[in-house]
C-alpha positions in Angstrom: 24.7 82.0 84.0 28.3 82.1 83.6 30.3 79.5 81.7 32.0 76.7 83.7 36.1 76.9 82.5 37.4 73.6 80.8 40.1 72.7 82.8 41.1 68.8 83.8 39.8 69.2 87.1 36.0 70.4 85.9 36.3 67.5 83.3 37.2 65.0 85.8 34.6 66.3 88.3 31.7 66.4 85.3 32.4 63.0 84.5 33.0 61.8 88.0 29.3 62.8 88.7 27.9 61.9 85.7 29.5 58.2 86.8 28.1 58.3 89.7 24.7 59.0 89.0 24.4 56.5 86.3 25.8 54.0 88.3 23.1 54.7 90.7 20.6 54.2 88.5 21.8 51.3 87.1 22.3 50.0 90.6 18.2 51.0 91.6 17.3 48.7 88.3 19.3 45.8 89.1 17.8 45.7 92.5 14.2 46.4 91.2 14.7 43.6 88.4 16.6 41.0 90.4 13.7 39.1 92.1 11.5 38.4 89.1 14.3 37.7 87.1 15.5 35.0 89.3 11.7 33.9 89.9 11.6 33.5 85.9 14.7 31.5 86.0 13.3 29.0 88.5 10.2 28.9 86.8 11.9 27.9 83.6 13.7 25.0 85.1 10.8 23.5 87.2 9.1 23.6 83.7 11.6 21.8 81.9 11.8 19.3 85.1 7.5 18.6 84.4 8.0 18.3 80.8 10.8 15.5 81.0 9.6 13.1 84.3 6.5 11.9 85.5 4.1 13.5 87.7 5.8 14.2 91.1 4.6 15.4 94.5 7.9 16.9 96.0 9.9 19.4 95.2 12.9 18.3 92.7 14.5 21.4 93.1 15.0 21.5 97.1 16.2 17.8 96.8 18.6 18.7 93.9 22.2 17.3 94.4 25.0 17.5 92.1 27.2 14.3 90.5 30.7 14.5 89.4 30.8 13.4 85.4 34.3 11.9 85.8 35.6 14.9 83.3 36.4 17.7 86.0 33.0 19.0 86.6 29.5 18.3 87.7 25.5 17.6 86.8 23.0 18.8 88.7 20.5 16.1 89.7 16.7 16.8 90.4 14.7 13.6 91.8 11.2 13.4 91.4 9.1 11.9 93.8 5.7 10.6 94.0 4.6 9.8 97.7 7.9 9.2 98.8 9.2 7.0 96.0 11.3 7.8 93.1 9.6 8.2 89.6 12.4 9.3 87.7 15.3 11.7 87.5 15.6 15.2 85.5 19.3 15.9 84.7 20.6 19.4 83.5 23.2 18.4 81.2 25.3 19.8 78.6 27.5 19.5 75.3 30.3 21.9 74.4 31.0 20.1 71.3 27.9 21.6 68.8 28.5 23.4 66.0 27.7 27.1 67.6 29.5 26.2 71.0 27.2 25.0 73.9 23.8 23.4 74.0 22.2 22.7 77.5 19.4 19.6 78.3 17.1 19.0 80.9 17.1 14.9 80.3 14.4 13.0 82.0 15.4 9.1 83.3 13.2 6.4 84.9 14.9 4.5 87.7 16.2 2.2 85.3 18.2 4.6 83.6 15.3 4.8 80.6 15.0 8.0 78.7 11.2 9.8 79.3 12.3 12.8 78.0 14.5 15.4 77.1 13.9 19.4 76.9 16.4 21.5 75.2 17.2 24.3 77.5 19.7 26.3 75.5 21.4 25.8 71.6 22.7 28.6 69.3 22.8 26.4 66.0 22.3 27.1 62.9 18.5 28.8 62.2 16.4 25.8 60.3 19.2 23.1 60.6 20.8 22.3 64.2 17.8 24.1 65.6 15.8 21.0 64.4 17.1 19.3 67.7 14.3 21.0 69.6 11.5 19.5 67.2 9.6 16.5 68.3 10.7 14.6 65.3 14.5 14.7 66.3 14.1 14.3 70.2 11.5 11.5 70.2 13.9 8.9 68.6 15.3 9.2 72.4 12.0 8.5 74.8 11.6 5.0 76.0 15.0 3.9 75.2 18.3 2.7 77.5 21.4 3.5 76.6 22.5 0.7 77.9 20.8 -1.1 75.2 20.7 2.3 72.8 23.7 3.2 71.4 23.9 7.1 71.6 26.0 7.9 68.8 24.4 8.8 65.1 24.4 6.2 62.5 27.3 7.4 60.8 29.2 7.2 63.5 28.1 3.5 64.3 25.0 4.1 66.4 21.3 4.4 66.5 20.2 7.8 66.1 19.1 9.4 63.4 21.1 12.9 62.5 19.2 15.8 61.6 20.2 16.3 57.9 23.0 18.6 57.0 23.2 18.9 61.0 25.2 16.5 61.9 27.7 17.7 64.3 24.5 19.5 66.4 23.5 15.5 66.3 26.7 14.2 67.6 26.6 17.1 70.5 22.8 16.2 71.8 24.0 12.6 72.0 26.8 13.5 74.0 25.2 15.4 76.2 22.1 12.6 77.1 25.1 9.9 77.4 27.0 12.4 79.8 23.8 12.7 81.8 23.0 9.0 82.0 26.9 7.9 82.3 26.7 10.6 85.1 23.6 9.1 87.0 24.9 5.5 87.0 28.1 6.2 88.0 27.0 8.7 90.4 24.2 6.4 92.3 20.9 7.4 92.9 19.4 9.0 96.0 
């Protein structure tokens, strides 16, 4: 077989053909995995909702609505109903003030605003320190507390929350995210 001459035209043609082949393969894999990934994300969200609100009979994802935070963005609110009655709200909230960037939480509230439970959805805090926000010892101190009477700040800042040892910034961010969810739910009105 004769060797192809190495010219600019041949190099461009070769690179174009290789790029087209690679992009076709990438597109095929994307189409193949798109639905399973979307289903996995939905199941993760529904699992988080189940963990933070009482048992419900509706589909909170279908009844989801957004409320503005007053800070230029909005939060997703998932109403949980049992036999047509509201039993709680799951609020997808966040804070940008964590030590290693953003944290995302799913906070569950009773209709009166009392915190039911909190699930950490995403965090990139320091392993062994800030990551303790995912453990029950820290999260459980928020359960059955109403932010109207329970000051959602760490004790170092005059609040009632026991901070994680050596992870005060992460603890502050956690409190900030829960307070944002509570404030948004109270200001926006519950549906």
